[in-house]
NURORO-174087 format. One line per 2 residues: their letters; for each residue x negated, y, z of C-alpha. Coordinates in pm, whole numbers, plus 50000, padded with zeros to 5 digits. Example, Ala and Ser with C-alpha at 12.3 -4.5 7.8 and 13.67 -1.06 7.14 Angstrom:
BEGIN
as = 48770/49550/50780 | 48633/49894/50714 .
***
This chain:
BEGIN
mk = 51031/61801/55467 | 51088/62101/55695 .
nf = 51041/62461/55576 | 50889/62715/55810 .
lv = 50851/63101/55770 | 50573/63265/55960 .
in = 50594/63648/55971 | 50296/63858/56070 .
ts = 50274/64191/55888 | 50015/64332/56117 .
yf = 49636/64377/56055 | 49357/64157/55905 .
gd = 49238/63992/56242 | 49594/63940/56362 .
vl = 49671/63744/56042 | 49379/63525/56092 .
lt = 49464/63460/56454 | 49796/63317/56345 .
dt = 49627/63018/56185 | 49636/62811/56507 .
lc = 50010/62837/56498 | 50029/62732/56134 .
qn = 49796/62426/56193 | 50000/62326/56500 .
ik = 50308/62334/56278 | 50136/62109/56034 .
te = 50018/61878/56309 | 50378/61846/56455 .
yp = 50548/61836/56113 | 50292/61685/55861 .
ds = 50525/61710/55563 | 50640/62065/55629 .
ri = 50593/62365/55408 | 50480/62693/55553 .
vf = 50554/63029/55390 | 50351/63317/55536 .
lv = 50489/63670/55507 | 50214/63920/55531 .
nk = 50141/64293/55477 | 50027/64331/55114 .
pf = 49664/64439/55182 | 49606/64115/55375 .
ye = 49739/63866/55127 | 49404/63695/55086 .
aa = 49365/63676/55468 | 49672/63454/55476 .
ry = 49643/63273/55154 | 49335/63076/55229 .
la = 49411/62975/55586 | 49439/62612/55674 .
gv = 49802/62506/55695 | 49953/62787/55486 .
de = 50123/62670/55160 | 50256/62987/55021 .
vi = 50220/63364/55089 | 50471/63649/55011 .
cl = 50390/64008/55052 | 50567/64291/55215 .
dk = 50432/64621/55067 | 50480/64824/55382 .
qg = 50315/65140/55255 | 50446/65104/54895 .
kh = 50763/64976/54723 | 50882/64810/55048 .
rg = 50845/65109/55271 | 51137/65213/55486 .
lw = 51498/65078/55496 | 51549/65096/55118 .
gi = 51214/64913/55064 | 51337/64628/55289 .
vq = 51641/64601/55079 | 51429/64585/54764 .
fl = 51215/64316/54930 | 51520/64111/55012 .
kq = 51659/64140/54655 | 51326/64019/54533 .
yh = 51291/63712/54750 | 51641/63618/54856 .
ds = 51702/63368/54571 | 51352/63215/54605 .
yp = 51453/63011/54911 | 51799/62866/54846 .
lg = 51753/62617/55120 | 51646/62882/55378 .
fd = 51411/62785/55656 | 51443/62540/55949 .
aa = 51273/62803/56170 | 51098/63137/56145 .
fv = 50827/63263/56373 | 50805/63639/56402 .
ly = 50475/63743/56544 | 50485/64029/56799 .
gn = 50863/64034/56791 | 50877/64280/56501 .
er = 51242/64377/56444 | 51191/64424/56071 .
gl = 51071/64066/56071 | 51371/63939/56263 .
fi = 51602/64099/56009 | 51411/63957/55709 .
ak = 51407/63605/55863 | 51783/63610/55917 .
vl = 51856/63726/55565 | 51626/63469/55415 .
ga = 51822/63193/55593 | 51622/63104/55893 .
rq = 51837/62871/56102 | 51626/62939/56414 .
ii = 51426/63259/56475 | 51154/63247/56740 .
se = 50986/63562/56860 | 50898/63758/57182 .
nd = 51170/64015/57098 | 51455/64051/57350 .
si = 51622/64360/57199 | 51984/64372/57065 .
lh = 51878/64194/56750 | 51784/63894/56973 .
yl = 52146/63873/57081 | 52299/63955/56753 .
fs = 52099/63688/56567 | 52093/63430/56855 .
ti = 51706/63413/56834 | 51491/63220/57074 .
av = 51301/63483/57274 | 50973/63372/57439 .
gk = 50801/63562/57713 | 50617/63878/57630 .
nv = 50350/63822/57894 | 50195/63495/57778 .
tg = 49851/63469/57944 | 49550/63381/57737 .
sv = 49423/63492/57399 | 49624/63632/57117 .
qq = 49537/63318/56918 | 49685/63101/57206 .
an = 49994/63320/57241 | 50064/63291/56874 .
ac = 50052/62922/56892 | 50277/62912/57195 .
ll = 50573/63023/56991 | 50593/62670/56860 .
ta = 50662/62551/57220 | 51005/62698/57200 .
lt = 51082/62454/56916 | 50899/62142/57035 .
gk = 50894/62179/57411 | 50526/62090/57403 .
mp = 50211/62313/57460 | 50025/62363/57131 .
ld = 49684/62218/57054 | 49397/62462/57080 .
ip = 49291/62427/56716 | 49020/62661/56572 .
mq = 49109/62888/56286 | 48997/62771/55946 .
yr = 48948/62984/55639 | 48858/62837/55307 .
pp = 48757/63093/55029 | 48840/62975/54684 .
te = 48596/62874/54424 | 48630/63192/54224 .
av = 48532/63396/54527 | 48218/63184/54581 .
tf = 48131/63229/54209 | 48182/63596/54236 .
vq = 47947/63621/54528 | 47683/63421/54344 .
el = 47688/63675/54064 | 47691/63967/54298 .
fr = 47382/63833/54485 | 47209/63785/54146 .
qf = 47282/64149/54061 | 47122/64255/54395 .
av = 46832/64020/54353 | 46918/63818/54656 .
np = 46706/63500/54659 | 46833/63154/54795 .
ed = 46559/63160/55052 | 46651/63503/55195 .
kl = 46761/63502/55552 | 47078/63708/55541 .
ig = 47235/63853/55858 | 47577/64002/55816 .
lc = 47623/64336/55994 | 47971/64484/56048 .
tt = 47945/64813/56244 | 48282/64975/56199 .
sk = 48643/64910/56305 | 48972/65090/56311 .
ki = 48864/65276/56636 | 48558/65482/56667 .
ak = 48515/65372/57036 | 48466/65008/56917 .
dm = 48197/65101/56657 | 47826/65048/56680 .
pv = 47635/65381/56730 | 47445/65468/56422 .
at = 47122/65497/56616 | 47165/65139/56731 .
av = 47237/65024/56373 | 46924/65191/56246 .
qv = 46714/64999/56497 | 46891/64672/56445 .
ia = 46826/64690/56068 | 46461/64785/56131 .
dl = 46425/64483/56370 | 46583/64246/56110 .
nr = 46349/64371/55834 | 46046/64344/56065 .
tg = 46127/63974/56134 | 46176/63880/55776 .
qk = 46553/63891/55770 | 46784/64099/55550 .
av = 47075/64292/55682 | 47401/64266/55473 .
ll = 47628/64556/55558 | 47991/64449/55561 .
ga = 48288/64688/55574 | 48571/64855/55381 .
gv = 48729/65195/55381 | 48626/65559/55401 .
ra = 48466/65539/55746 | 48262/65235/55663 .
ae = 48145/65398/55337 | 48044/65718/55535 .
ya = 47860/65503/55782 | 47674/65322/55509 .
at = 47569/65660/55350 | 47454/65790/55688 .
lr = 47225/65479/55726 | 47080/65529/55375 .
ak = 47012/65905/55455 | 46813/65778/55754 .
gc = 46601/65562/55533 | 46743/65222/55627 .
tf = 46680/64929/55387 | 46979/64694/55371 .
ld = 47213/64521/55117 | 47518/64739/55109 .
lt = 47832/64544/55029 | 48068/64813/55171 .
dk = 48396/64815/54953 | 48241/64560/54706 .
ts = 48438/64249/54797 | 48789/64130/54854 .
ia = 48872/63946/55171 | 48814/63608/55011 .
ql = 48493/63727/54860 | 48379/63875/55195 .
aa = 48440/63524/55338 | 48210/63382/55063 .
vi = 47945/63635/55159 | 47970/63544/55525 .
qk = 47921/63181/55435 | 47583/63275/55286 .
ck = 47466/63441/55611 | 47262/63268/55881 .
av = 47459/63470/56126 | 47685/63773/56158 .
is = 47665/64067/56398 | 48004/64222/56422 .
vd = 48195/64466/56636 | 48559/64399/56746 .
tg = 48739/64391/56413 | 48888/64156/56155 .
tl = 48544/64059/56010 | 48461/63901/56360 .
hl = 48764/63682/56348 | 48694/63585/55986 .
tc = 48337/63476/56086 | 48495/63263/56354 .
al = 48736/63107/56105 | 48444/63019/55875 .
gv = 48244/62857/56153 | 47946/63091/56091 .
pl = 47734/63182/56395 | 47848/63514/56539 .
la = 47707/63789/56769 | 48030/63951/56891 .
lf = 47994/64307/57017 | 48273/64441/57230 .
yl = 48185/64807/57316 | 48520/64826/57509 .
nd = 48436/64617/57812 | 48795/64576/57939 .
gq = 48874/64237/58102 | 49230/64216/57961 .
hl = 49115/64315/57619 | 48838/64053/57616 .
ak = 49080/63788/57738 | 49308/63857/57443 .
wa = 49056/63923/57160 | 48717/63765/57236 .
pa = 48629/63449/57038 | 48730/63112/57192 .
gy = 48447/62909/57337 | 48442/62646/57056 .
yp = 48334/62910/56790 | 47957/62930/56759 .
hv = 47894/63275/56917 | 47721/63494/57168 .
ll = 47936/63767/57322 | 47801/64099/57431 .
ag = 48033/64349/57615 | 48004/64701/57760 .
ei = 47645/64819/57778 | 47509/64711/57449 .
nt = 47170/64804/57322 | 46912/64709/57058 .
dn = 46722/64488/57300 | 47016/64271/57402 .
iq = 47136/64267/57041 | 46795/64136/56935 .
qg = 46785/63887/57221 | 47141/63776/57159 .
lq = 47076/63710/56789 | 46760/63514/56878 .
nl = 46959/63300/57135 | 47240/63244/56877 .
lv = 46999/63129/56600 | 46820/62902/56836 .
me = 47136/62754/56950 | 47222/62676/56585 .
ge = 46880/62541/56515 | 46770/62832/56305 .
st = 46425/62987/56307 | 46423/63350/56441 .
v = 46115/63451/56234 .
***
């Protein structure tokens, strides 16, 4: 058995997009064990990815913050891996990740970092300008170890039974019937420029209600809650699940949806990892950005970018549902 450490302490979507790397490791080394180091808020994002065996958390904004926090983290976990790791993959070349990998006993460290730590720790530095998507670039870190191009494997996320049970009870509380045609709607992200305009959301929800479908608003955080409150103030009728689920429970909600309409954020990538039909909205129509973050062709989706309005959202959703054999009425 080989032991691997994968370090990605970035955001929700970034963690999910690391799954292709993890699955490639499992394909190349079937008996391997993969430990995934993640930022604490995204523990569930990593825990239920295909190929991940164990998850440990770095509490970047809490007890592991700063230099002293890293010392505390290493004291906590140093003795947990007495055999070390055959290799560590440090996503985005994070220098904190390089240091942690070295102290935890990684015999080879692979990243895109070429700083002084690269030379001090004798890491394997890969090119920073790998073309293609983030998902592909992450997987290409394995090439430094195997000498082979990785397989283009779709992300897979598997919510646990307890999350599915929670959502069943949640839907019962909100009087959601099994025959309801649920459409997930994620309208907010970390950047306002990527968010769906409120006026557009009002019309999208009205269109869904008119066609016998039910909008399920998905989101978390202050801005998402304020957005939901604004929609209610405008008289919109929808199922508001903002801040009502964990990541795994959100996945179980998405699995109950006929499709999801999502802006460019982690929920979009989670929908892909679940294989649920997706209408992907990229309000920032930048070619380089789309090449990096847009869903791969094998995920069931329709992509809209740039000039997005209620008409092409409605048409895109209809096309998506027809593609998936679902009725649009």
